C-alpha positions, 0 to 999 in steps of 0.5 A: 560621951561628951560633945565637942564644938569646933577644934579640940582643946584641953580646957573645959570652961563655960562660954563666958570665958571667951568674953573675959578674953581667956583665949579658950573657945567653947560655946557652952558649958554643956558642950565641952572639949577633950584633947585627942591623941594625934590622928585619933578621935577617942570614944569619949569625945566627938569633934563636931562640925556645923557642916555635919549635914547638907542638902543637895538642892537639885536631888533634894537628898539630905546627907548626915554624918553618923560618927558613932557608926562611921556612916552617912545617912541619906534621906530623900526629901519626899520619903521617910526612908533612910539609907546608910553609906559606909564611909571612913572613921568618925565622919564629921563634915559634909559638902555637896557639889550639886553640879556634879552630884558628888558628896564629900565626907571628911573622916576625922579618924581616918584622915581621909575624904570619902567621895559619894556618887549621888546617883547611886549613893555609893562611895566611889573613891577615898582621898588621903587628907591631912591629920584630922580633916575638919573644915571643907569648902567647894568651888562649885564653878571650877569643881575644886575641893578644899579641906582644912586639917586640924593639925597641919599648916596645909590645906588639901586641895583637889580637882573633882575630876582627877582627885589629885591632891595639892597641899596649899601652905595656908596654915591651920584653919578652922572654917572655909568658905568659897565664893564660886563666882569670884573663885575666892576661898576665905579661911579663918583660924580661931587663934588668928586676928587675920582673915585670909582670901585665897584666889583659886585661879591665881594662887594669890593670898591677901590678908584681911585684918580682923580681931582674935577669935573669928568663929563663923563665915557666911556670904551674900553672893548677890551683893558680894559681901562676906561676913565673919563673926568675931566671938571675943569682940561680940561683933560681925565683920562685913567685907565688901569683896569689890572694894575691900572695905570693912565694917564692924557691926555689934552683935550679942555675946559669943556670935557663933553662927550667921545666916544670910537671906540673899533675897533681902540682904538681911543677916541673922547672927546666933549669940550663944551666950545671950540666947538670942539672934541679932538681925542686921541689914547687911546693905547698910550694916545697921542693927534691925532687931534682937530676937530671943530664942532658946538656950545656946543657939549654935546654928542658923539656916534661912528659908528665903522662900517662906521668910523663915529663919531656923535656929538650933538651940543646942542647950534647949534641944529645940529649933526656933523659927523666926518670921523675917517680916515681924522678927519674932519667934513663931514656933519652937519645936523639939529638935532632937538631942543637942541640935548643933547644925542645920540644913534646909531644903526650901523647895520641899519645906524640910529642915534637918537638925544634926543631933548628938547621940544615937539619933544623928539627925531630926527632920522637921516639916515646916510647910504648915508654918505659914498659915498656922502662924500668920507668916506671909511669904516674902514678895515673889515667894511661892504660897503654901496650902498646908494648914496643920498647927505647927512644924511636924517632927518626921520620925525616921528611925522607927522600925516601921519606916527605917530602911537601911541599905549599906553601900561600900 
């Protein structure tokens, strides 16, 4: 079975080709693409997403897709018990509205969205979407959901209360991000040199000039800044939401993920080809450091409580942890097979990595990392008292700890 990143294409090349301007997007030679038939995700290919798992910060439950079994795995942060929920075919992305405690799952082969009630952990409704729904974002203030469909020029929008869908003619998009304070939806397409901003309240659309092959989106809501990685130009685009001013900041080769620590305003960009992370002061737009990590870093998540940055090294099968104060790797641990997405529950000290293969995720307990590696909490952060020697990989799939209950 092959692992596919982002939208499917017919070519299979290494990520060096993006720098050469060949216009084919891939993040690494190990992770290749296969072209599916319309509406079908073939068994020999998986369309994976950086939103393959998500944490509800209120309930401290983690939800992860299991594409091969058409399931969503649910883990309580304080438990080693896994429950499973039956959803549609080939689920690939998840988004959570913690205010309503609803979980939304994109089913790429069913062309649907499964809505899970987070209290009962059961599917309570199924909503029709466009062909091969891939990207999802939620305005958690207005409780509106937006879904991008791979083979459609429309975004599917629906209100959580009614589930009534509305098609928005915004084009075929590959990544979505919502600013719930300004009620603005940002949309990018890999084949477009323009980033779009859609007003959820008025329906107005503004075009933001960029370069070809925009890849990932991130935001700093405190400072009202939006970031988009520019894969071909080895750069990070910073957009000031208030003034509209843009700044381009140099990164490494193939910047395919970005994370923001809103406490400090620093931005961390994973450079898939260079096997490193660029650290940027978001306020000034200045380069701070370059940190070497494992092979093929594909995802980033920030624990602002502990001042740690988790990096999924997809080719190394590891997760690296960067100390924000020293900009150095303090620990690298097994992250399961080809970790390609991350989610953090900072309060509980749990990091989750999405994996390719029969085990769909790995849980890491990082509460021990501060004392064992000399990491100090950032000012105002809580202190830690645990003292094991390294982050602990929590085994959730042995028969002694696994408790599956399927809800339909």
